[in-house]
N, C-alpha and C positions, 0 to 999 in steps of 0.2 A: 606369267604373270596370272593367276586368277585372278578374276572382278567379284570384289566379296558385296561390293553395295552396286546396284545397274536402277538411276532410275529418270526417267525418260517422262516427258511434258507434262512436272507436274503442276497443279493449279489446287487454290483453296483461296473461297473464297468466307469470309462472315459479313450476314447481311451481304448490300452492295461494295464490301469495302472486301478487296483482293489484300488476301496476307500475303500470297505466294504466285509465279506469275510466270507458265513456261518451263520450271526448272528443269534441265538434264543436265544430270552429274556420273561420273563412274571413279568406283576407288578402287584402287587391286591391293591384292595381300599381303601386309607386310609394311604394310603403306601408313608415313601423315596428312589427315587429308582436314586441312584446314576451311572451316564455313564464314565467312568473315563479314564482316558488317557493322553500322550503327543499331543502338538501339531499339527497333521496329523494322527492322530488312528483312525479317522471314525467316532469320534463323530457325528460333524456337519451331516454330510452326512445320514448320519443314521437316527439323527434327522428330517432330514428334508423326507426321507420317509416314515418316521412315520406320517408323519401331512401328506404326500402330495401331499406337494409342490415338490419334486422331486419321479421321474418313479425309479422305485426298477425295477432292470435285471428280478429279480428270486427270489421267496419264496412270505411268505401270512403275510398279518397284518389286526389284527383288534384292532380298541383305543375305544372304548367305546360301542361297539360292531357294531360299523359303521364301513365299507371299507371308509378308509381317500382319496382313489380317487374317487370311488362310491357316496357320500354320505358324499362333502363336506361343502355344508352348516351347514349340520343337526350337524356332528361336530366340525363347529365355534364357533358355537351355544354355546360350551360346554364344549372348551377348551380355556386358557389363555395362549401368548408363550410372555414373554420377553427381546427384544432383542439387544444385549449392544448399537447401536444405531437405532436409525430411523431415516427417512429420511421426519424429518420435515419441514414445512414453518418456515425464518427462525428469524419471528418474533410473533409467537404464542405464545400467552398466557399459562399455564400451565391449567386455567382450559375449556378454548379454546380446547385443546388438548384432557382432558378429555370426555367432552360433547361430541364431532366431535367422539368420539371411541364407547362409549355410547349408544352412538345414530346408530350401529349396533347392539346391543345383543337385542334382547327382554325384558330382565328383569336382566340389568345390577344392578350391586351392583351399594352403596351411594358411587359415588370416595371422594363426599367431606371428609368423615366419610374416607376410608381412604389414602388422604393424611394425614390428622390428626395420623391415627394410623404411618404411615413410618414418620412423622415427617418433612412435608414439607407440611402442611396446612395454613403458613403462607405464604406462596410462592405460593397462584394460582392465585393471581396477574401481576405474574410476564412471562415474557417473561422465554424459555424452554432454549434460549441462554444466560441465564443471569444465571444462576442456576450450583451449585459450578458438578465438577462431580460427586463426593454422591450422589447431589439432584436428574441430570438426574437419576443416576445408581436405586436411592425410586423412581421415578417418573415411570421409564420404568415397572419396579413388579409391581406399582398403575395401570399403564396399565394391563397388561397380568393379575388382578382380576379383572378389571372393566366387564369384562361377569357372573360375579357369578359364575367362573367356576366349572369342577370338578375332574379338570385334567387341570395341570400347570406347559408347561415350559420354567422353568429357568435354563437360559445362564446367567454361574459366575456371578452368584445373585452379589452378596457380593466387586465385582471387587472396588477397589477410596472408601470404607465405611472405616471409626476409626473404635476402636475396639468395642468401646460401640454402636453405629451403626449395628454395623453386627451382635453383642448379643442381637439386637432388632428384627431384621431382623429374625433372628433365631425364638427370641420367640413367632410375630406375626405367620412366618409360621407353627412354633410346634401344637400351637392353634388353625389354618386354619385347620392341617392333622385333630386333635385329633376330631372335628366337621365332617371327614369325604373327602377334602381333599386331592384327589393323586398330587404328586411334583414327578415331574419329572426331573431333576437339574443338570447339570455340574460344577466342579470347580475341583483348581489348590492349593485349602486351603485344606490341607485334615484336620486341627481342626474343619473347615464348613461338610464336608466329616463324619468327625466323629461324628459332636453334634446331623446333622440330618438325613443320610439314613439306613432307616429299610436294602435293600439291595443290591448290586455294581454291575456292572457289569464291569470287568478293559479290552480297547484296546490297541490291540499292534499291529500298523499296516498293519493296518483292518480287525484282528483276535480277537476274544473273545478270550480272556487267564485266567480268572477266572469267575465266580458266583455266588458270596453267601455272609454272612455276614462280618462283618468287623474281628467278630472275624477268622471266617473259614476262612482269608484273612492273619492273625493274622498265621493263625496253618500250614498251607497250605506252608508258606512260611517260618514258623522255628523264625518268629517275637515277639518279647514283644510289638513292635510300630506297632500303625496302620501304620505309614508314611513308617517306614521303610519295610512292608511289600507291600506296593503300589513300593515304588523303585523296591525292586525286584523284581516283578510280571510284572511291566510294565516294566522293561529294562533301567528306565530313571537312573537306577546310575549305569548304565555301559558307557555314555555319556561328564560325566566329571571323568570318569577315563584317 
């Protein structure tokens, strides 16, 4: 199975504060990889360095065989990124935003079909600001998939969605995965991680303290439930004690 992301000994500091310390990870094609950890653990910095939007202090990064700094344009054409909020014009319509996004790519997906898939097909003539929080979240996923990417980064993808909508999103992503899409996600919902992820990396204060499958996480932490294993490994359970 082809390696899509290869990160070796990645480190990044801000002044004297270490954000990520010597992280190495490998993501295979057609899998879902979860980067987990408490807020401030280093997830965002890791992703920004992988995408080349921030410069790492040391380490090597390969994404789809490209160097994210030197091959920015070619990588951009093959990668989708979903953010929590976008800096959009206040009155822009869903259709306008999707069309503008599609124009950036050489072979974009059918955005109207994506909107239907994600349950916002009837909202394309609405202003983005009029959408509910859950509808906006689904729109951000659509925007990440418009490039027709080989690899997509999803950040807290189902925040704000109700139970049915979350499960609908999981089903769609599982179908896309079965067609070869590689998904790199962050999530605070452990049921989501269990439903989607093949492998995970858990960060704690900038250090990777676990790599492997969910079953392996349960084994090394001596926990029956994955959520308990995550809390034990990440140290988050100590916060409430």
